[in-house]
N, C-alpha and C positions, 0 to 999 in steps of 0.2 A: 599638095601632099599634107596629110594630117601630121602634127608634131608627134614625136616619140615621147611617151610619158616620162621616161627617165632623164630627158635632156631638156634644158631650159636655155633659150637664147641663141641656139645655133641655127644656121640656115640648113634645115633638114633636106631641102631639095638638092642643095649642093652635095650633102652627104650621100644621098641616095644615088645621085648620078655618077658617083665614083665607080660603081659596079663592084663586083666581088674582087677582081684583080686589084683595083685601087684600094679597097679596104685592107687587103692583105699587105700591100706595099706600104700603106700609111701607118699600119699598126706599129706602135713602139711601146716599150716599157716606160711609162711616164711616172715620175717620182714627185711631182708637185700637184697637189689637189686643192680645190676649193672645199671648205667645210660645209657647203650647202648640202642639204639632205638629198638623198636619192629616192625617187618615187618607189614605194614598196611594191606596188602592183607590177611595175616594170621589172623590178629586180626578181620577183617571183617568176614572172613569165620568162625572163632571160635564163634563170637557173634551170627552169624546166626544159628550155630549148637545148641547153648544154647537156642535158641528160639524155638526149636523143642520139647519142653517138654509138658507134659499134661497141659491142661488149662480148668478150670471148665466151662462147657458149650461152650468150645472153644471161650471164651470171649476175649482171647488174650490181656489182659490188662497190659502187661509188655512192657516197653521200656528201652533203655539204653542211659544214658548220658555219652558220651565218652570224656575224657580229655586226649589228647595224644600229647600235646605240652608243652614245658617248661613253657610257660606263663600260660597255663590253669591249670597245676598241681600246680604251685606256687600260683595262685589265690585261688584254693581250700584250700591249707594248710594255706594261710593267713586268710581265713574266719574261718576255724575250729580250728586253733591253735593260731593265732594272735601273741602276744608277747612271747608266750610260745614255739614258734617254735625252737628257738636257744637252749633251754634246754630240748627239747623233748627227752624222753628216747630212742626211736627207730629211730635214725637218718638215719639208713639204709633204713627204710621204705620211707623216704622222697625222696630217689633217684629213686623210681619207675617211669619209664617213662610214664606209662599209669595208669589212674584211671578211673574205670567204675562204675557209680552209677546206681543201679537197681531201676527203677522208676515204680511204680504201679498206676493203675487208678481204684479205687474202683467203680467209676461211670460206667465204662465199664461193670462190673459184674452185677450191678443193672440193667442197661439197657438190658443186654442180658437176664436176668431172668425175665424181664417184657414182653418178647416176648411170643407169644401164646403157644409155646411148653414147656415153663418153668414157665408160670405164676402161675400154681397151687402150686408151691413151696412156694409162699409168699415171695420170696427173691428179688422181683423186685420192692420194694418200697423204701428202704433206706439201706445204709450200716449197720445200726444198727440191721437190721433184720437177719443178718448172725451170727449164733452162732459161727461158725468157719469162719473167713474172708478168703476166699480162694485166694484172691489176694496175701496174705502173703505166703500161701502154694505154690502157683504156682511160686512165686518169689524165694522161697527157692530151689525148684527143678531146676530152671534155673540157679541160682547161683552155686549150686553144680555141675551141668553139666559143667559150665564154669570152675570151679576149677579143675575138673577132666581132662578137655581138656588141660588146661595149664600144669598140671602135666604130661600128656601124651606126651607133646611136650618137656619135660625136662626143663621147665621154672618154675618160682616162682609166687605165688599169695597169697594174704592175704585179707580176708574179715573182715570188721569192720563196726560198726554202726556210724551214724551221731549224734544221741542223740539230745542234745539241739540245735545243729547247723543245724538241718534239714531245718527249715524254711528259714534261711539265705542263705544256699546253693541253695535251689530251686529257691528262688527269684532272686539271683544273676545270675543264668543261664537261666532265662526266662522260667522255667518249669510252665506249665499252672496250674491254681488254681485247687484244688481238688486232685492233684497227691500227692503221698507219696513216700518217699525214703526208700527202704528196707535195704539199706546199700551200702557200697563202696567196690570194689575189686581192689586192687593194683596188677598190672601185670608187669612183666619184666624178664630179664635174671638174673640168679643166680650170686651173687657176690662171689668172692674168699674168702676163709677163713670160719672157723666154725661159726655157728650162735648160740649165747647164748640162752639157753632155759629158759623160764619163768616157774613159778610154774604150770600154767595150762598145759604146754606141758609135764610135768613130772608126771602128774596124770595118773594112770593106767586105761585102758579101763575096764568098768564094764562087768562082765559076769553074766549069769543067768537072762537075760532079756527077754527070750522067755517063754511065759506061754501058754501051750496048753490046751484048753478046760476049764480051770478055773485058777484063779490067785493063 
């Protein structure tokens, strides 16, 4: 099997033989990265793949803000961590050579549902009309696709929120008004050594979550 452009040094035959179920089960939010660069062509192709997810009304209100230089990732961490950067618990996360911010445009969904074939839904007036804001749903599907693609390549990824820093990050990077950030995905090669597990990682997966016919 030909090697994947974004990954260096892994046994890609072993990766491919896991199959889809194995990739889903093996995926973890990894917080230790090698600073080795990620192949740009692989990154572009993977982001395009993650774009191929379902989109409500085919509104396609998702875009990616890609930070893939040392200067751009340092700018991001400077905005979000500031003086706390030196004492940040997950220093291995700061080594990730790529940060991708998933940006959604609620206005694109409102505009799409104001069109004649969707106007009867009543969702084409304001974002507040949406009981379930599907820009977040679509973003979640795109992010998960991206995470699985990274895992399939034998690389590491970690998704995390911007929380109070969202406005500052969007403004600093010239994101148009009205857009929102669903979160950030750190992407890179896996670092050597074991990764310490936090309390969240040690929690057992719930069972009995399927309810057929009645709760």
